[in-house]
C-alpha positions as CSV (number, residue, x, y, z in Angstrom):
1,M,125.3,77.1,105.1
2,V,128.8,78.4,105.1
3,K,129.2,79.6,108.7
4,E,132.5,81.3,108.2
5,K,131.0,83.6,105.6
6,G,127.6,84.0,107.2
7,L,125.7,82.7,104.2
8,L,122.6,80.5,104.1
9,N,122.3,78.9,100.7
10,L,118.7,77.9,99.9
11,P,118.6,75.5,96.9
12,D,114.9,76.0,96.5
13,S,112.6,78.9,97.6
14,K,109.5,80.7,96.4
15,T,111.7,82.5,93.8
16,G,114.2,79.7,93.2
17,A,117.7,79.2,94.6
18,K,119.0,82.1,96.6
19,T,121.6,83.1,99.2
20,I,120.6,84.7,102.5
21,Y,123.1,87.0,104.2
22,L,123.1,86.4,107.9
23,S,124.2,88.8,110.6
24,D,126.7,87.6,113.2
25,L,123.9,87.4,115.7
26,A,121.9,85.1,113.4
27,V,124.9,82.9,112.8
28,E,125.4,82.6,116.6
29,L,121.8,81.8,117.2
30,L,121.9,79.0,114.6
31,R,125.2,77.8,116.1
32,V,123.7,77.4,119.6
33,S,120.2,76.2,118.6
34,P,119.6,72.6,119.9
35,R,119.5,69.9,117.4
36,Q,120.9,66.4,116.8
37,K,124.6,66.4,115.8
38,S,123.8,64.2,112.7
39,W,120.9,66.4,111.7
40,K,121.8,68.9,108.9
41,F,118.5,70.9,109.1
42,V,117.8,73.6,111.7
43,C,114.1,72.7,111.8
44,R,113.3,69.0,111.4
45,G,110.4,68.0,109.2
46,K,107.8,65.4,109.8
47,I,109.6,63.0,107.5
48,R,113.0,61.8,108.9
49,Y,116.0,63.4,107.2
50,K,113.8,65.9,105.3
51,P,113.6,69.7,106.0
52,I,110.5,71.3,107.4
53,Q,107.8,72.1,104.9
54,G,106.1,75.4,105.8
55,L,107.0,77.5,108.8
56,Q,103.6,78.3,110.4
57,K,103.6,75.5,113.0
58,K,107.3,76.1,114.0
59,W,106.7,79.9,114.1
60,E,103.8,79.4,116.5
61,C,106.0,77.4,118.8
62,I,108.9,79.9,118.6
63,R,106.5,82.8,119.1
64,E,104.9,81.2,122.2
65,T,108.3,80.3,123.7
66,A,109.6,83.9,123.2
67,G,106.3,85.4,124.5
68,L,105.6,87.2,121.2
69,Q,101.9,86.4,120.9
70,N,101.0,89.0,118.3
71,V,104.2,88.9,116.1
72,R,103.8,87.6,112.6
73,L,106.7,86.5,110.3
74,H,105.6,89.0,107.7
75,G,105.7,91.8,110.4
76,L,109.3,90.8,111.2
77,R,110.2,91.1,107.5
78,N,108.5,94.4,107.2
79,T,110.3,95.7,110.3
80,Y,113.6,94.5,109.0
81,A,113.2,96.4,105.8
82,S,111.9,99.5,107.5
83,L,114.9,99.6,109.9
84,G,117.2,99.2,106.9
85,V,115.5,102.1,105.1
86,E,116.0,104.3,108.1
87,D,119.8,103.7,107.9
88,P,121.3,106.4,105.6
89,Q,124.2,104.0,104.7
90,L,121.9,101.4,103.2
91,S,120.3,101.7,99.7
92,L,117.0,100.3,98.8
93,S,118.7,97.9,96.4
94,M,121.0,96.6,99.1
95,I,118.0,96.0,101.4
96,G,116.2,94.3,98.5
97,G,119.3,92.1,98.1
98,L,119.1,91.1,101.8
99,L,115.4,90.3,101.4
100,G,116.0,88.3,98.2
101,H,114.1,90.7,95.9
102,K,114.9,91.1,92.3
103,E,112.8,94.2,91.8
104,P,113.2,97.5,93.8
105,R,109.4,98.0,93.8
106,T,109.0,94.8,95.7
107,T,111.3,96.1,98.4
108,A,109.5,99.4,98.5
109,R,106.3,97.7,99.6
110,Y,108.1,96.5,102.7
111,A,110.1,99.6,103.4
112,H,107.7,102.0,105.1
113,L,109.5,105.1,106.3
114,S,108.6,106.1,109.8
115,A,108.1,109.7,110.7
116,H,111.4,109.8,112.6
117,P,113.9,109.9,109.7
118,M,111.6,112.2,107.7
119,R,111.4,114.7,110.5
120,K,115.2,114.3,111.0
121,A,115.7,115.1,107.4
122,A,113.3,118.1,107.5
123,N,115.2,119.4,110.6
124,R,118.6,119.1,108.9
125,I,117.3,121.0,105.8
126,G,115.6,123.5,108.1
127,A,118.8,124.2,110.0
128,R,120.7,124.8,106.8
129,F,117.9,127.1,105.6
130,L,118.2,129.1,108.8
131,E,122.0,129.3,108.4
132,A,121.5,130.6,104.9
133,I,119.1,133.3,106.2
134,N,121.4,134.3,109.0
135,A,124.7,134.4,107.2
136,S,126.2,136.2,104.3
137,T,126.4,133.3,101.9
138,P,125.6,132.6,98.3
139,E,122.5,130.7,99.6
140,K,121.3,133.9,101.2
141,A,121.7,135.8,97.9
142,D,119.6,133.1,96.3
143,L,116.9,133.6,98.9
144,E,116.8,137.4,98.2
145,R,116.2,137.0,94.5
């Protein structure tokens, strides 16, 4: 990992080598996580000097320590994508890049829009519609046609 740049370089993953872009918070959590100074992996595997294989057992320990009994890793990923989709400054392709997806349709499966941004958008359009009705504007002329 290049800490200065907030990048986690994975030489091997389900889809091959990839770079994970870490938030400042994630970098700080990794920095303060306890581990042996000579150890280069965050989660030690069963075999000395080898990384962990599979996250399920480690996730169960993390979840229990944090008091998150019903939280699944997939649920965290889904929430991450959904929060990203709710941010109007982030595109689906950018969120897909953060998740390591090559295809936008893969990201779309994770990115469930909540009712909140949709209602917010409907209210914004509704307010503009009301302005057009109440004002002498070209939009009002369009309504009267």
